[in-house]
C-alpha positions as CSV (number, residue, x, y, z in Angstrom):
1,X,71.4,10.1,52.8
2,X,68.7,8.8,54.3
3,X,66.4,6.3,52.8
4,X,62.5,6.9,52.5
5,X,59.5,4.8,51.2
6,X,56.3,5.3,51.0
7,X,53.3,3.2,49.0
8,X,50.6,5.7,47.1
9,X,47.0,5.1,45.9
10,X,46.4,7.1,42.7
11,X,42.9,8.4,44.2
12,X,42.1,10.5,40.8
13,X,43.7,9.6,37.2
14,X,42.2,11.9,34.3
15,X,43.9,11.3,31.0
16,X,43.7,13.5,28.2
17,X,45.0,12.7,24.8
18,X,46.1,15.8,22.4
19,X,48.0,13.8,19.4
20,X,47.8,10.6,18.2
21,X,48.9,10.2,15.1
22,X,50.0,6.6,13.9
23,X,52.5,4.7,15.9
24,X,52.9,7.0,19.1
25,X,49.9,8.7,20.9
26,X,50.6,11.5,23.2
27,X,49.1,12.9,26.5
28,X,48.7,14.3,29.8
29,X,48.0,12.8,32.5
30,X,46.3,14.4,35.7
31,X,46.6,12.8,39.0
32,X,45.9,13.0,42.7
33,X,47.9,10.5,45.3
34,X,47.7,9.6,48.7
35,X,51.1,8.3,50.3
36,X,51.6,6.8,53.5
37,X,54.8,5.5,55.1
38,X,58.2,7.2,55.5
39,X,56.4,10.0,53.7
40,X,52.6,10.7,54.6
41,X,50.7,13.1,52.9
42,X,49.1,13.4,49.0
43,X,50.1,14.9,45.7
44,X,48.8,16.7,42.8
45,X,51.0,15.7,39.5
46,X,51.0,16.5,36.0
47,X,52.3,13.7,33.6
48,X,53.1,14.4,29.2
49,X,52.9,10.6,27.9
50,X,54.1,8.6,25.2
51,X,52.4,5.7,24.4
52,X,53.2,3.2,21.1
53,X,51.0,0.7,19.6
54,X,53.0,-1.9,20.4
55,X,52.3,-1.3,24.5
56,X,55.8,0.8,25.2
57,X,55.7,3.9,26.7
58,X,57.1,7.2,28.4
59,X,56.5,10.0,30.2
60,X,57.6,13.2,32.3
61,X,56.1,14.5,35.5
62,X,56.0,16.9,38.1
63,X,54.6,15.2,41.4
64,X,54.0,18.4,44.3
65,X,54.1,16.7,47.2
66,X,52.5,17.6,50.7
67,X,52.8,16.6,54.4
68,X,54.8,15.0,56.6
69,X,58.9,13.0,55.6
70,X,60.7,11.9,58.7
71,X,58.5,13.7,61.0
72,X,58.3,17.3,59.3
73,X,55.2,19.1,57.8
74,X,55.8,21.0,54.5
75,X,55.7,20.4,51.0
76,X,58.4,19.9,47.8
77,X,58.4,19.3,43.5
78,X,58.9,16.0,42.8
79,X,60.8,15.6,38.9
80,X,60.1,11.9,37.5
81,X,60.4,10.2,34.4
82,X,60.2,6.8,33.3
83,X,60.3,3.9,30.1
84,X,58.1,1.1,29.6
85,X,59.0,-1.7,27.6
86,X,58.3,-5.3,27.0
87,X,62.4,-5.4,28.8
88,X,60.1,-3.8,31.8
89,X,60.3,-0.7,33.9
90,X,63.4,2.7,34.3
91,X,62.1,5.6,36.5
92,X,64.2,7.9,37.7
93,X,63.6,11.2,39.6
94,X,65.0,13.9,42.2
95,X,63.6,16.4,44.4
96,X,63.4,19.9,42.5
97,X,65.9,22.2,44.0
98,X,64.9,25.2,46.2
99,X,61.0,23.2,46.3
100,X,60.8,22.7,49.5
101,X,58.3,24.0,52.2
102,X,57.6,24.5,56.0
103,X,59.7,21.9,57.1
104,X,61.5,20.5,54.4
105,X,62.8,23.6,53.3
106,X,66.9,22.3,52.5
107,X,65.5,19.0,51.3
108,X,67.6,17.6,48.5
109,X,67.3,13.7,46.9
110,X,66.6,11.6,44.2
111,X,64.3,8.6,43.7
112,X,62.1,6.3,41.9
113,X,58.9,5.1,41.6
114,X,58.8,1.3,41.4
115,X,55.6,-0.9,40.8
116,X,55.4,-4.5,42.8
117,X,53.9,-7.5,40.7
118,X,51.1,-7.3,42.6
119,X,50.5,-3.4,41.2
120,X,51.3,-1.9,44.5
121,X,53.3,1.6,43.9
122,X,55.8,2.8,46.2
123,X,58.1,6.1,46.0
124,X,61.5,5.2,47.0
125,X,63.7,8.6,48.2
126,X,67.2,9.3,49.1
127,X,67.7,12.9,50.4
128,X,69.1,15.1,52.8
129,X,66.9,17.6,55.3
130,X,69.3,20.7,56.7
């Protein structure tokens, strides 16, 4: 398996709450991201979120990533999830099978999103590419 790391910036972040009952609010977030590093390009993402009054949160997401990975152009869908609590954060995700297009056709792998102490966001991806 190959390993790719890319720093990304959210260039658009639109949050829409849809269920704000006592205790935990449910929401939808639409994001556009820009990637630099082993993956160059951008993505559009839709996240479903749950945020507790105590500050803990969870999300599930789909990102359609378009750009270049390992010098190959195309797109793929990355499905990921995360939990955030006072104990820390945990994320994981996978490339959706058969979602690769162009020169990224056949892409498969798994990864995670990490946030550095300074707020820098990173996508870490372990992958195989036919």
